N, C-alpha and C positions, 0 to 999 in steps of 0.2 A: 293228587299226584299218583302216577302209575309207575310200576316197575315190572320187569320180567324176571321170573325165577328160572334159572338154567343151571345145568351142571358146570362145575368149575373146569377150566381148561388150562393146559400148560402155560398159555400166554397170560394167565391170571396170577402166576406165581408171585410176582413182585408185589402186587397190591395185597394179595392174601397174606403174604409174609409181613408186610407193613402193618396190616390190621391186627395180625396176631401179636406183633410186638407192642402195638398200642394197647391192646386188650390186657396183656400181661403187666404192662406198666400201670395201667389204670386200675386193675382189679387186685393186683398182688404186689405192686411196687417193685416189679421184677424186670430187669433189663436183660433181654434175650440176645444171644449171639446171632446177628442177622445172617451171616453166611450159612451157619448151621440150620437156622430156621428156614431160609430159602431152599436149602437142599432137602429138608424134611417135607416142605410143601410140595416141591417138585416130585419127590418120591411117591407121594400118594396120588398126585395128579397123573402120574405116568403108570401107576400100578393099581388097578381097581381092586385087586385082592387085599390091599391095605385098607381101603375105604374110599370115600369120595367127598368132594365139596359140592354144596349148592351155593350159588351166589344170587343176590338180587342186583339187577342192573337197571340203571335209569339213564337214558340219553347216552349210552355207551360207557357209563362209569359204574364200576362195582360199588354199591352202597351198603352191602351187608353180606354176611356169609355164615355158614355153618359147615362143620366137618363131621362126617360120620365114620366111625370105625365099628368093627364087628366083635361080638362076644357070643360064642356058642353056649347054649344052655342045654345040658343033657336032661335036666328036670323037665324041660318044656319041649325038647326035641325041636328047637328052633333057635333063631339068631336074634339077639338084642342088637339094635342099632344104638350105639353110644353117640350122643350129640356132644361135640366139642368145638372149640375155637369159634364160639359165637361172638359175632361183632357186627354192630351197625354203626356206620359213620355218624359222628355227633350231630351233624346238621339234618339227619334223617331219622333220629330217634323219636319215639312216641307217635309214629305215623303208621304203625302196623307192618313194618318191614320184617321184623323177626316173626311176627305172627304168620305172615305169608310164607316165609321159609319153613316154619314149623308145620303148617297145614300141608304144604307140598310133601314134606317128609312123611307125614301121616298117610297121605294118599299113596305115595310110592311104596311105603311099607305094606299097606293093605293089599296093593296090587302085586307086590313082589313074591308073595308066597314064602312061607318059612320064616317070616319076621314075626317074632313073638312079643315084641314090645320096644319101646323107646326108653332110653335112660340118659341121664346126664349127671354131672356133679357140678356143684356151685360153691363158691366161697361162702363160708358160714356167715360172714358179715355182709354179704351182698344181698341185702333184703329187697332191694328194688328188683333185681333179677329173679329172686325167689317168688316175688309177688306175680311177676309176668308169667313164670312157669306154672304157678298155681292157677291163674286165670285160664291157661290153655288146657287145664285138666290134669297136670302132673301133680304128684304128691310125694312127700318125703317117705323114705323107706326106713326100716329099722336097722339097716346096715350102716356101718361106719367104714369109710374108705381108709385103708392103710397102704403104705408104699415104701419102697426103698428106691430113691432116685439117684442113680449113679452118674447122671449127667449134670443136673443142676445142683445136686448135693445140698439140698435145703433141709433144715430141721423144722419140724412143725410145732 
């Protein structure tokens, strides 16, 4: 099976939002507010300063996605690309869709100049995803992620 990797576009908003909602439910048992989610997806698709999406498309259908946001590192004088909103449609998992998206990110980061690395966070219990990321060359850091979430108001 073949697919194309391309930048996300505003007309992908609905499918990306649906996939984000499915991912949140699947990985965190969290139901997201769809209108808020669609507005958030639309905001990044319309403002490259916030980040970008890459999607995998097959026969005109989006079958996978990743979102990238930016973090400046003064220590490295460069930008980390944070990989977020990773999702591959269930019928397309295990076929290398995410690997293709990830490799494209690596290539774009290497070409982009100023990108000092790729980062992501993953649910501690999501061992399957952690294994995929490890096979692609990512490794755990010694840092622990802390947050105050004023929208979802979840306690960890």
